C-alpha positions as CSV (number, residue, x, y, z in Angstrom):
1,M,28.2,-139.8,109.8
2,A,26.4,-136.1,110.8
3,S,28.8,-133.7,110.5
4,D,28.8,-130.4,113.1
5,A,27.2,-128.3,110.3
6,V,25.5,-124.5,110.3
7,A,22.1,-123.9,108.9
8,T,23.1,-122.3,105.3
9,Q,21.1,-120.0,102.9
10,K,21.8,-121.7,100.1
11,N,18.7,-123.6,100.0
12,S,15.0,-121.6,99.6
13,W,12.5,-122.1,102.3
14,S,8.7,-120.6,102.3
15,A,8.7,-118.3,104.5
16,V,6.2,-119.2,107.4
17,P,2.8,-116.8,107.6
18,F,1.4,-114.6,110.7
19,G,-2.0,-115.6,111.1
20,P,-4.2,-118.2,113.1
21,F,-2.6,-121.5,113.7
22,H,-4.3,-125.0,113.4
23,W,-2.5,-127.1,115.9
24,Q,-4.0,-130.5,116.2
25,L,-1.3,-133.4,116.7
26,Q,-3.8,-136.3,117.3
27,G,-7.1,-137.1,116.7
28,E,-9.0,-136.8,113.0
29,I,-8.5,-132.6,111.7
30,A,-11.8,-131.3,110.4
31,D,-12.1,-130.9,106.8
32,D,-13.0,-126.9,106.3
33,V,-9.1,-125.4,108.1
34,T,-9.2,-122.7,105.9
35,A,-9.9,-119.8,108.5
36,S,-5.6,-120.7,109.7
37,K,-2.9,-119.5,107.8
38,I,-0.8,-122.4,109.2
39,I,-1.4,-126.3,110.3
40,G,0.5,-127.9,112.5
41,A,0.1,-132.2,112.1
42,D,2.4,-135.0,113.4
43,L,4.3,-136.5,110.6
44,Y,2.7,-139.5,110.2
45,E,-0.9,-139.1,111.2
46,V,-1.7,-137.2,108.2
47,T,-1.7,-138.4,104.3
48,A,0.2,-136.4,101.3
49,A,-3.2,-135.6,100.1
50,Q,-4.4,-134.5,103.1
51,I,-1.3,-132.3,103.1
52,R,-1.8,-131.3,99.2
53,D,-5.4,-130.1,99.8
54,W,-4.3,-128.3,102.9
55,R,-1.7,-125.9,100.3
56,E,-4.0,-126.2,97.5
57,A,-6.2,-124.2,100.5
58,G,-3.7,-121.9,101.0
59,L,-2.6,-123.1,104.6
60,F,1.0,-123.9,105.3
61,P,1.9,-127.2,106.9
62,V,4.4,-127.9,109.1
63,C,5.1,-131.5,110.6
64,Y,5.9,-132.4,114.2
65,I,8.9,-134.3,114.8
66,N,10.0,-135.6,118.3
67,V,13.5,-134.8,118.0
68,G,14.6,-135.0,121.6
69,A,12.9,-137.6,123.0
70,L,11.8,-141.7,121.4
71,E,8.0,-142.7,121.4
72,D,7.5,-146.7,120.9
73,W,4.9,-146.6,119.0
74,R,6.8,-145.8,116.7
75,E,7.7,-147.6,113.6
76,D,11.5,-146.7,113.3
77,Y,11.8,-146.9,117.3
78,V,13.9,-149.9,116.8
79,D,16.2,-148.1,114.8
80,F,17.6,-146.2,117.4
81,P,20.9,-147.8,118.9
82,E,20.2,-148.8,122.8
83,H,22.9,-146.9,124.0
84,V,21.4,-143.6,123.1
85,V,17.8,-144.0,124.8
86,G,17.6,-142.7,128.3
87,N,15.5,-142.3,131.2
88,A,12.2,-142.1,131.1
89,Y,10.3,-138.4,130.1
90,W,8.2,-138.1,132.9
91,G,4.3,-137.7,132.7
92,W,4.5,-138.9,128.9
93,N,4.5,-142.4,128.6
94,G,5.9,-144.2,126.1
95,E,8.6,-141.7,125.8
96,Y,12.6,-141.7,126.8
97,W,15.3,-139.1,126.1
98,L,17.3,-139.1,123.5
99,D,21.0,-138.6,124.3
100,I,21.6,-135.5,121.2
101,A,25.1,-135.4,122.3
102,R,26.0,-138.5,120.4
103,F,23.4,-137.5,117.4
104,E,25.3,-139.1,114.6
105,H,24.8,-142.5,116.1
106,F,20.8,-141.6,115.3
107,A,21.4,-139.1,112.0
108,D,19.8,-141.4,109.2
109,V,17.0,-141.4,111.3
110,M,16.2,-137.9,111.7
111,T,17.3,-138.0,108.1
112,A,14.6,-140.2,107.1
113,R,12.2,-138.3,109.6
114,F,12.9,-134.7,107.4
115,D,12.8,-136.6,104.2
116,L,9.8,-137.8,104.3
117,C,8.2,-134.3,106.1
118,R,9.7,-133.3,102.8
119,D,8.1,-135.7,101.0
120,K,4.3,-135.7,101.7
121,G,4.5,-131.6,101.1
122,F,4.9,-130.0,104.5
123,L,6.8,-127.5,103.9
124,G,8.2,-126.6,107.5
125,V,8.9,-128.3,110.4
126,E,8.1,-128.3,114.6
127,P,11.3,-129.9,116.4
128,D,9.5,-131.1,119.8
129,N,12.0,-131.6,123.0
130,I,15.0,-129.0,121.7
131,D,15.7,-128.4,125.9
132,G,16.9,-131.4,127.1
133,Y,19.9,-130.0,128.3
134,E,17.6,-127.7,130.8
135,A,16.4,-130.5,132.4
136,D,19.3,-132.0,133.0
137,L,20.9,-128.6,134.7
138,S,18.9,-128.7,138.0
139,N,18.0,-132.7,138.2
140,K,20.0,-134.8,135.5
141,T,16.1,-135.6,134.0
142,T,17.3,-137.5,130.8
143,G,20.3,-139.9,132.4
144,F,22.9,-137.7,130.0
145,D,24.1,-134.9,131.6
146,L,23.3,-133.0,128.4
147,K,24.8,-129.5,128.4
148,R,24.3,-126.2,126.6
149,T,27.2,-126.8,123.9
150,D,25.4,-130.2,122.8
151,Q,22.0,-128.7,122.6
152,L,22.9,-126.5,120.1
153,R,25.3,-128.4,118.0
154,Y,22.5,-131.0,117.5
155,I,19.6,-128.2,116.8
156,R,22.3,-126.1,114.4
157,W,22.2,-129.7,112.9
158,L,18.6,-130.1,112.4
159,I,18.9,-126.8,111.2
160,D,21.0,-127.3,108.4
161,L,18.7,-130.5,107.9
162,A,15.4,-128.7,107.3
163,H,17.2,-126.0,105.3
164,Q,18.8,-128.2,103.1
165,R,15.2,-129.8,102.1
166,G,13.5,-126.5,101.6
167,L,11.6,-127.4,104.8
168,A,11.4,-124.0,107.3
169,I,12.6,-124.7,111.1
170,G,10.8,-123.3,114.4
171,Q,12.2,-123.3,117.9
172,K,10.2,-124.5,120.3
173,N,10.3,-123.2,123.8
174,A,13.8,-123.3,125.5
175,P,13.8,-119.5,125.8
176,E,17.3,-119.6,127.5
177,L,18.6,-120.4,123.3
178,V,16.7,-116.9,121.3
179,G,19.5,-115.2,120.9
180,D,21.6,-118.3,120.1
181,L,18.8,-119.4,117.6
182,V,16.9,-116.3,116.5
183,D,18.6,-115.7,113.5
184,Q,18.7,-119.1,111.7
185,M,15.1,-120.8,113.2
186,D,12.1,-119.2,110.8
187,F,9.2,-118.9,113.3
188,A,8.6,-119.9,116.7
189,I,6.0,-121.7,119.1
190,L,5.5,-121.8,122.5
191,E,3.6,-123.7,125.7
192,S,2.3,-121.7,128.6
193,A,4.8,-118.9,128.2
194,F,1.9,-117.0,129.4
195,R,1.5,-118.8,132.3
196,L,5.2,-118.8,133.5
197,G,6.4,-115.4,132.1
198,F,8.4,-116.3,129.3
199,M,6.7,-114.3,126.2
200,D,9.4,-111.6,126.6
201,A,12.6,-113.3,125.5
202,F,10.9,-114.6,122.3
203,D,10.0,-110.9,120.9
204,P,13.4,-111.3,118.9
205,Y,11.8,-112.9,116.6
206,I,9.0,-110.6,115.6
207,T,11.5,-107.3,115.7
208,R,13.1,-109.8,112.9
209,G,10.1,-110.7,111.2
210,K,9.5,-113.9,111.9
211,P,6.1,-115.4,113.5
212,V,5.3,-116.4,117.0
213,F,2.7,-118.9,118.0
214,A,1.9,-118.9,121.9
215,V,0.1,-121.8,122.7
216,E,-1.8,-122.0,126.9
217,Y,-3.4,-125.1,127.8
218,R,-7.1,-125.4,128.6
219,E,-6.5,-127.7,131.5
220,E,-4.0,-125.1,133.1
221,G,-6.3,-123.0,133.2
222,A,-5.8,-120.4,129.8
223,N,-8.3,-117.3,129.6
224,A,-8.4,-115.6,126.8
225,A,-9.5,-112.1,128.1
226,R,-6.2,-112.6,130.0
227,F,-3.9,-113.9,127.4
228,C,-4.6,-113.2,124.1
229,P,-4.5,-109.0,124.6
230,V,-1.0,-109.8,125.9
231,A,0.1,-112.1,123.1
232,R,-1.6,-109.2,120.8
233,N,0.7,-106.9,122.6
234,H,3.6,-108.9,121.7
235,G,2.9,-109.6,117.5
236,F,2.0,-113.7,119.1
237,Q,-0.4,-115.5,117.5
238,G,-2.1,-116.3,120.9
239,V,-3.5,-119.8,120.6
240,I,-5.9,-122.4,123.6
241,A,-5.6,-125.6,123.0
242,S,-6.1,-128.7,125.0
243,L,-2.6,-130.1,126.8
244,E,-3.6,-133.3,123.9
245,L,-3.6,-131.6,121.2
246,D,-7.0,-133.5,119.8
247,Q,-9.5,-130.9,120.0
248,T,-9.7,-127.9,117.5
249,P,-8.0,-125.0,118.8
250,Q,-9.1,-121.4,119.6
251,N,-7.3,-118.8,118.0
252,C,-7.2,-115.2,119.5
253,P,-8.4,-112.8,117.5
């Protein structure tokens, strides 16, 4: 059974570099991505051979793992107990919230995913949907009435899980948790932070020498002329991408 763990420093993992971020979770990734420093890809959609090629080209590969919601098209979908599967995740067909307050009940599945991330050759993890408790604060979205303490206990276990495997791990959104996580997380990925006004919350990452990748979406009206100067002022790497993350993104210069 999983324990209430905190991140350990006795295992080593590579520092995440600053620079352009090729973030593409769907579709065929172009062979020539060497203009980037970091590449984010779905854990299951790329091969170990591709990752080896990226690393040989000097890229830092990060694997996408959905840690807060269940996707019914994944092969390990059937390994999650029914009692930890909650409401449908609005706007994303086939996704359902997970009861992260009882993560011990599916810890073996997450552990296997992190093992695969390491074994394929990735150097970091992008944990998606670490903000379920925020959805429950206003309208009980998940079906579980998650609390901030539940969220932090789970995230700290995930940090430990990654670091024990020599993987860096990043904070994705959840600006209210920056103060709790910035000293343990290794980088950050923000979605629509410029549009929604929460870029300032992630300045502590830059203060600590950890990169921040701020992503705005074309479908939400992303405007490079307005967004990129603000991202630069924060020291963030600005990225403009498609909502489906199925196309080559545009990085701010």
